[in-house]
C-alpha positions in Angstrom: 4.3 26.6 -12.6 0.6 25.8 -13.0 1.0 22.5 -11.1 2.7 24.3 -8.2 -0.1 26.9 -8.0 -2.7 24.2 -8.2 -1.0 22.1 -5.4 -0.5 25.2 -3.3 -4.2 26.1 -3.6 -5.2 22.5 -2.8 -3.0 22.5 0.3 -4.5 25.8 1.4 -8.0 24.4 0.9 -7.2 21.2 2.8 -5.7 23.3 5.7 -8.8 25.5 5.9 -11.1 22.4 5.8 -9.2 20.5 8.5 -11.4 21.9 11.4 -14.5 20.8 9.5 -13.1 17.3 9.1 -12.5 16.9 12.8 -8.8 17.8 12.9 -7.3 20.1 15.4 -7.8 23.8 14.6 -5.1 26.3 15.2 -5.0 30.0 15.7 -2.2 32.5 14.9 -0.1 33.4 17.9 0.6 37.0 19.0 3.3 37.5 16.4 1.1 36.1 13.7 3.7 33.4 12.7 3.3 30.7 15.3 0.3 28.6 15.8 -1.4 27.6 19.0 -4.1 25.0 19.6 -7.5 26.6 19.6 -9.5 26.2 22.8 -12.2 23.6 22.7 -15.7 25.1 22.7 -17.8 24.7 25.8 -20.8 22.4 25.6 -23.8 24.7 25.9 -26.6 23.5 28.2 -29.8 25.5 28.4 -32.0 25.8 31.5 -35.6 26.9 31.9 -36.2 28.6 35.3 -39.6 29.8 34.4 -41.1 27.4 37.0 -38.7 28.3 39.8 -40.9 31.0 41.2 -39.2 33.2 43.8 -35.9 31.3 43.3 -35.3 32.5 39.7 -32.5 34.9 40.7 -30.9 32.2 42.8 -31.0 29.8 39.9 -29.5 32.3 37.5 -26.7 33.0 40.1 -26.1 29.3 40.5 -25.7 28.9 36.7 -23.4 31.9 36.6 -21.2 30.4 39.3 -20.8 27.2 37.3 -20.0 29.3 34.2 -17.3 31.2 36.2 -15.9 27.9 37.6 -15.6 25.6 34.6 -14.6 26.0 30.9 -16.0 22.8 29.3 -19.7 23.5 29.8 -21.8 26.7 29.8 -25.3 27.1 31.3 -27.5 29.5 29.5 -31.2 30.4 29.9 -33.3 28.8 27.2 -34.8 31.1 24.6 -38.6 31.4 24.6 -40.1 28.3 23.1 -36.8 26.4 23.1 -36.7 23.0 24.8 -34.2 23.2 27.7 -31.7 20.6 28.8 -32.5 21.5 32.4 -35.9 22.3 33.9 -35.9 24.1 37.3 -39.0 24.1 39.4 -40.0 25.3 42.9 -42.0 23.1 45.2 -42.7 22.7 48.9 -40.5 19.6 49.4 -36.8 19.1 49.9 -34.4 20.3 47.1 -33.4 17.5 44.7 -32.2 16.8 41.2 -33.5 14.2 38.9 -30.7 13.8 36.3 -31.4 12.1 33.0 -28.3 11.8 30.8 -25.3 13.9 31.6 -26.3 17.6 31.3 -30.1 16.9 31.2 -32.7 16.6 34.0 -34.9 18.4 36.4 -34.0 20.4 39.5 -36.4 21.2 42.3 -35.6 24.1 44.6 -37.6 22.9 47.6 -39.0 25.4 50.1 -38.6 23.0 53.0 -34.8 23.6 53.1 -35.2 27.3 52.4 -37.7 27.5 55.3 -35.1 25.8 57.5 -32.6 28.6 56.6 -30.5 27.0 53.9 -29.0 29.4 51.3 -31.0 29.5 48.0 -27.9 30.2 45.8 -26.0 27.3 47.4 -29.0 25.0 46.9 -29.3 26.0 43.3 -25.6 25.6 42.6 -25.5 22.2 44.4 -28.5 20.8 42.5 -27.1 22.0 39.2 -23.9 20.2 40.2 -26.0 16.9 40.1 -27.1 17.6 36.5 -23.4 18.2 35.7 -22.6 14.7 36.9 -21.6 15.2 40.6 -22.9 13.0 43.4 -23.6 14.1 47.0 -20.5 13.9 49.2 -21.8 13.6 52.8 -20.8 14.3 55.3 -18.6 17.1 54.1 -17.2 20.5 54.9 -18.7 23.8 53.8 -15.9 24.1 51.2 -17.4 21.2 49.4 -20.5 22.3 47.4 -21.6 18.8 47.1 -21.6 18.2 50.8 -25.1 19.8 50.7 -27.0 20.1 53.9 -24.4 18.2 55.9 -22.4 21.4 56.0 -25.2 23.0 58.1 -27.4 26.0 57.8 -24.6 28.5 58.4 -22.8 27.4 55.3 -23.6 29.7 52.4 -20.7 28.7 50.0 -22.2 28.3 46.5 -18.8 27.6 44.8 -17.5 24.2 43.8 -14.1 23.3 45.1 -11.1 22.4 42.9 -11.9 18.6 42.9 -15.6 19.3 42.0 -14.5 21.7 39.2 -12.1 19.1 37.8 -14.7 16.4 37.9 -17.1 18.5 35.8 -14.4 19.5 33.4 -13.6 15.8 33.0 -17.3 14.9 32.5 -17.6 17.4 29.7 -14.2 17.4 28.1 -14.1 16.4 24.4 -11.9 13.4 25.1 -13.9 11.9 28.0 -16.7 9.5 27.6 -20.0 10.5 29.1 -20.7 8.5 32.3 -23.7 6.3 32.4 -26.9 8.0 33.6 -27.0 8.1 37.4 -29.9 6.9 39.5 -32.4 9.4 40.7 -30.8 11.6 43.4 -33.2 12.6 46.1 -32.2 14.9 48.9 -30.0 17.8 48.9 
């Protein structure tokens, strides 16, 4: 009897430790009896928009759009004093992203495109897309966020299409390997 209690306790301990050891965690189903795989946690990336001047709300909206669009990564404002994965700055040039490794880099929201009439939320969402591993896709239709300026000034769509969402999900999924850092992306 003591051996059965001891092995039952050991089995319960091992089962509870499995998620800590890298195994697949599970959660009780609606009836409490079945188990379902637990959802993988999103990779959290922080961004610092303190240098984005008049574009801060557009940057926050661009980050929120990505959060609404994908599950494998989440963009959050950096806490005060926290080093951010993504720095967002405003300048007088053309918008651009300077990616480092996947999920890290600097975004410039350039006033030149804004002064020409391009939508600030689309610019922000597009440039954040570069940091999430997406390349420019020019020329392209307005339905493609990564078509950038080739969609024209009238295009205000700030949302990634299904293929762009899937690519970001793949970039940040637990089973994918991170792509090699991309060269500096200049332009929209």
